[in-house]
N, C-alpha and C positions, 0 to 999 in steps of 0.2 A: 610440595615436591620434597622428597626425601633426599638425603645425601647420596644414597645409592643411585637413585634415578638421575640426580644432578650429574653425577660422574658419568653415567651412560650418555646422556644427551649432550654433554659438553666434550665427549671424547672425540678424538680425531677419527674421521671416517664415518661418524654416525649419520645415517640418512633417514632415520625414522624407525619406529617400531613396526615390526612385520608379524603377520600371523605365523605362529610356530616358533618364534624366538623364545629362548629360554635364558633367564637371568638368575644368578645366584646372589642373594643379598646377604650382607653381613650386618648383624645387629651390633652397633657400636655404642657401648655403655661408658664411653669416656666422660668423666664428670666435667661440669662447667669449670672454667678457670676462676669463677667467683666461688670461694670456699663456702659461702653461706647459701648458695643455690643448690637445690637437690636435682636440678634438671640435667639431662644428658643431651647436649646440643646436637649430637650426630645421630641419635637414635630416631627411627621413624615414629616411634610411639613409646610411651612408658606409662606405668601405673603409679600414681602418687595421691595421697590424701590432700588435695589442693584446697579443700574447703573445711578441713579440720573436723569432719564429722565422724571420724573413725573408720570410714570406708574409702578405698581408693577410687579415684576418678581416672578416666582414660585421657591422656594428654597426647594429642596428635601433633607431630612436629612439622614445621615448614622450614626446611633448611635454607638459611640465608634470607628468610622472608620477613625478618623483623627490622627494627631500626638499625641503621648503619650496617646492614647485611648480616646481622647476627641471627641465629636460629630463634624462631618464635613458635608458639604452640597455642592450640585451642584446648579448652578443658571441657570434657563431656562427662556428665553424670550417667552412670550405667544403671538402667532400670530393667525390669523384667521384659519390657516390650520395645524399648528404644534407647538410643543414645541421645541425651538432651544437652545441647550446647549451653554452657554456663558462662554468662557474661553480665557484669553490672551494666546499667544503662550508660554509665560514663565510657565504657570500653567500646560501645557501639560507634563512637565517633572516630575510631581508629587512631586516636591520639595515644592510647595506652596499648601496650602489648606485653603479654606474658612471654618473656624471652630468657635467654641463657643468663641474663644479669638479674633477673627477678629474685627477690629474697622472700622466703616464706618464714613466718615466725609462728609456729604452732602454739607456743605458750600464750602469746598475746592475740592469737587468731587474726594476724595481720599479714598483708602482702605489700611489698614495696617494689614499685617499678621505677626505673630511672629513665630519664630522657635528657638528651643533650642536643644543642644546636650550635655547633662549632665549639671553639675553645672558650668563649666568653659567657656562655649560658648553659646551665644544666638544672634539672629539677628532680625531686624525689616525690613520687605520688604514692600515698598510703591508702590502702583499702582494708576494711574490716570484714569479718564474716560473722553474721548474727547466729542465734541459736537454731535457726531453720536452714543453715548452710547457704544463705544468700549473701552475695558480695554487696558492699556499699562503700561509697567514697567517704574517706575520713578527712584528709587534708593533704596539702602539698607544700613543699618548700622549694622556692626558687632561689637560685644562686647566680649572681652576676659578677663577673670579674672585670674590674676596671684596670686596664693595662697601663694607664697613665700614672697611677700611683700604687700599683700592685695590691689593691684592696679588693675585698669580696663583700658585696652587699647581699644579704639574705632576707627573704620575706616569706612569711608563713601565712597561708590562707586556710581557714577552717570552714 
């Protein structure tokens, strides 16, 4: 669901889409609040080289469909005959999401996703891109906040 569609279906008096209705959508290229993220959380789609192969992929946005109701997107490789969904095996579990907080590092060919579970746990998940533009899991860093002594325990899994 895009931001434009979300605004329509949540508007007062909306009773459903009807044959003959006309809607004017606005492409919103407002950047993410995360300065390292190239994503536009309010845009229905955008083109970005998400696998660092020198060619743009199509990113389709799902407004408020990611963790904590932030915008998330799917990445599609554009071929001559089809759009091919690009996901590493790890993302198929729905634990990871490309969202407005995702950081892309073209120099290192790495993508970092963030996940949090309340204020006492958060994690950084790192994925690499190989020479064939395939994603693969690299490592993650878990952080636990101990409120009793204001300390943070960090653990890295490769």
